[in-house]
N, C-alpha and C positions, 0 to 999 in steps of 0.2 A: 504494500500500500504506500503510495507516494506521500511526500511531506504535504503536498497541497491538499490531498484528501484528509489527512490527519488534522490539518489546520481547519479545514471546513467543518469536520465533525466536532472539533473542539469549540469552534465558534457557534455552531448550531446548539450545542449543549448549553453554552453560556446564555444564549438568547432565550432558550426554553426555561432555564433556571430563573432568569430575570423576570420573564413573563409570569411564571408561577408565583414568584415572590410578590410581584406587583398585584396579582389577583388576590393573594392572601392578605396583603396589607389593606387593599380596598375592602375586602370582606370584613376584616377586623374593625375598620372604621365604621362600616355599616352596623356591625354588632354593637359597638360602643354607642352609636346614636340610637339604636333600637332599645338598648338598656335605658338610656335617658328618657326616651319618649314613653316607654312602658312604665317606668317609675312614676312619671308625671300622671299617667292615666290611672294607675292604682291609687295614688294619693288622692286624686280628684274623685274617684269612685267612693272612697271612704268619706270624703266631705259630703258628697251628695246623699249617701246613705244616712249619715247622722243628721243632716238637715231636712230629711224627709222629702227629698226631691224625686224619689222613686215611689210611685203610687202604691206599689205592692208592699212596701215597708209599713205603711200605715195600715193596710188591710191585715197584714200578719199580726201587728200589735192589737188591732181591734178584735180579730178572731181569738187571740190569746185571752183577752179580757172576757170575751163572751163565753168561752169554754170554761174558764175558771169560775164564772158565775154559775155555770151548770154543775160544777163539781163540788159545790159547797158540802162539807161533811165527808168528802172522800179523803183517802190517805194523803198526807203532806207531800210524799214523794211524787204523786201524780200531779199535784199542783206545781211542784218544782220542775217536772218534766215539761209542762206547758210553758213555763217561763224560759226554760232552756231552748225550746223550739223557736221562741220569739227573738232569741239573740241574733238571728240572721237579719233582723230588721235594724241591727246596729253594726258598727264596725268591729264589734267583739265576737260576732258569730263565726262559725267554722268555715263558711264559704269564703268570706272576705279575708280572714286570717290565713286561710290556706293559700290565697293568691299572694299575700304578703310574704309568706314563707317561701313560696316558689320563686318569687322575684329575688329574695335574699340569696337563695341558692344560685340563681343565675349570675348574680353579681359576684358571688364568692368564687364561682368557677371560671369567671372571665379570664383570669390570668393564666389558667391552665389549658385553655382551648388552643389546640394546634391543628393546622390543616383544614382544608376547605370542607371536608365531610363533618368534622366536629363543629365548625363554625355554622354550617347549615343547620345542624341539629339544634344548636343553641338558638339560632334565629327562629326555628320552628316553635320552640318552647316559648320564646318571648312573644311570638305572634299569637299563640294560644292564650297567654296571659293577657295580652292586649285586648283580644276579642272578648275574653271573660270579664274584662274591666269596663265594658260598655254598660251604661245604665239600662239599656234595653234588655241585654242578655241577663244581667243580674235580676231584673224584674221577673223574667221567665223562670229563673232558678228558684225564686221564692214561691212559685206556685206549688211546689212539692210540699214544703212544710205547712203552707196555708191549707192545702187539701188534706193533710194529715189531721189538722185541727178540725176541719169541716167534718171528717169522718168520726172524730172523737165526740162531736156534738150530736151524733146519731140522727143526722138529717136536719137539724135545726139551722145549720149554716150550709150554704150552697158551696159546692166546689167551684174553683176558679179556673177558667180555660180548660175544662175537662168534663167528661161525661159524669153522670151520677155513678155511684159505686156499682149499683146493680147493672146499669147499661154497659159500663166499661168491662165488668167481669164477663158479661155475655158476649160482647163484641170481640173480645180478645181470647175467648175460651180460656180464661184465667182462673186461678185458684185464689180464694180469699185468704191471704196470709195474715190477716188481722191488722190492728191499728199500727200505723207507722210504716206500712209496707211500701209506700212510695219512696221511702228513704233507703230501703234495702238495696245493696249494690253500690251505693254512693259512699265513697271512702271518706267523705267529710263526717259521716255519722257512725261508721263501723267498718268491719273488715271480715273477710272469709277466713276461717281458721279450721284446720284439720283436727279431727279427734283421733283417738288411738287406732280406730279402724280404717283410717285414711279417707273418711268422708268429710267434706267441707260443710260447715254450718256458719250462719251469720252471727257474728259477735259484735254487739253494740258497744261503743265506747262508754266509759263510766257514766257520764251525765245523761246518757240515753238508755241506760241499763234497765230502767223500769219497764221499757217496752217488752222485755223478755217475759215478765210476769203477765203481760196482756196477751201473749201469743199462746195458742193451744199447745204448741210444741216448737222446738227449735226449727228454724228454716233451713232445710237441706238444699244445698246448691243445685243438686241434680233435679229436684222437684221444681225449684224456683226457675231454673233455666228453661224448663219446658212450659211452665204455666204462670210466668210472671205477668202482672198487669201493667197498664200504662203508667209511666212517670216521666216527667220532663227530662230529668237527668239521664235516664236509661235510653230514651229515644234520641235525644239531641245534645243535651248539656254535657255529656261525658267527653265530647271531643275537645272542649276547651277548659273544662273544670276538673281534669284529671292530670296529676303531675306524672312525669316520666317514671318515678319510683312506684307510684300507685298503679300505673299502667302495667308495669312488669309484674306486680303482684296479681293483678286481675288475669293477665295472660297465663301466669303460672297456675292459678286455681283452675282455669278452664282446661289447661293441658293435663293436669293431674286428674281431674274428674273424667276427662275423655279417656285417659288410659285405664282408670278404674272401671269404667263402663265396658271398655273393650275386653278387659280381663274377665269380666262377668258375662260376656257374650251379649251385652245390651248395646243399643244404639244411643248415642248422646246427641242432644240438640243444643247448640250454642244459645245462650240467652239473647244474643243479638242477631240470630239468624233471620229474624223478621222485625219490621217496625210495627209496634202496636198502635192501635187507634186511640187517640186521646181527644184533642180538640182539632177542628179543621185547620186552624192556623199553625199549630205545632206540627201536625202531620205534613202540611205543605212545606214547612221549614225543613223537616227531616228529609223529604224527597229532594229538595233543592240541594241540601248538603250532600246527599247521596250522589246526585248528578255531578256535582263539583268534584267529589272524591274520585268518581269513575274516570273523569277526564284527567285529573292531576296524577292519579296513581301510575298510569302507564308512562308518564313523563318523568316522574320523580324517582322511579326505581325503588320504591319502598319495599322493605323485606316482607316475606310471608308472615313473619312473627308479628309485625305491626298490623298487617291485614287481618290476622286472627282476632285481634281486639276490636278493631274498628268495624269489622263485619262488612256489610255492603252499604254503610251509611255514614261516611264522613272521614275527615282527616283533621289534623291539628290546625292547618292553615286554611281550612275551608271558609267560605263566606258564612257569616252568622247573622245576617240581616233577617228581620222578621217583619210581618205585615202590620204589627201593632206596637206602639211604644208604650212602656210602662212609666216613662219619665215625665216629670212635670216641668222640666226645664232643660236647657241646653247643657252640654258638657263643657 
């Protein structure tokens, strides 16, 4: 090989190295700006929540007071549970504090991010947090705890943006898992844990533990996956309100359950194999997210592992616009 060829190859390598370095530098600058913008949005969301600019925060508080009035004479733990559910109407609730924790993790990991693939992953997570920080999407998330309180009122309070309990169970061929079932599967309120037999059951976090005494029996993941009813989080909210660590745990539970069923000669149905019917608006939103994901999936080269969690309806950076705003003012 001649000196000229050697020189040309060396020059080409240097050009490619400079080009890659330049791309990575630009991507890191984009990541830094995304952190700044997302932090601003998360802080602003907290302000809007506490100032009552999101209409469903007021409804959640009102439903809480109405249910407590109906529970006079009931165990104090039940009253405390109602108060805990209404925390999501403040910046101290698990939904908002979860966003703050995810943002803190993103900022802490910033200095360790190397390479375009890791930068893109970090940008995807920040994009999800940013979408979750919109007043509109937060208002939708509040429909789940609101509807839990509606069910606890035994029909005296109407569900919000959802069918009645009876109609929803029938439409989705679902099982009634008892009070609080709209929150099952949502890692803001609990998690799936395996027992000694290798079966996964829903475990409520401490402040929601009283729900356990209201269920006829522990909720088995296999049964829930086949017969869960509608909830906003499980139909659409999980795309933006689930951290990467929570997503891995959800994928792991599904994989373990699938293997357990296979060993027993049974077929397993993913809880997200289909989109359940709730309200017309949220169902339309889920379909829109599904279409967006279908288009972006083939371009982004997402792994099958990621696809397992998201099913056929959504990705972290899908559009999250809805046809109705729950906000009372601009962002």
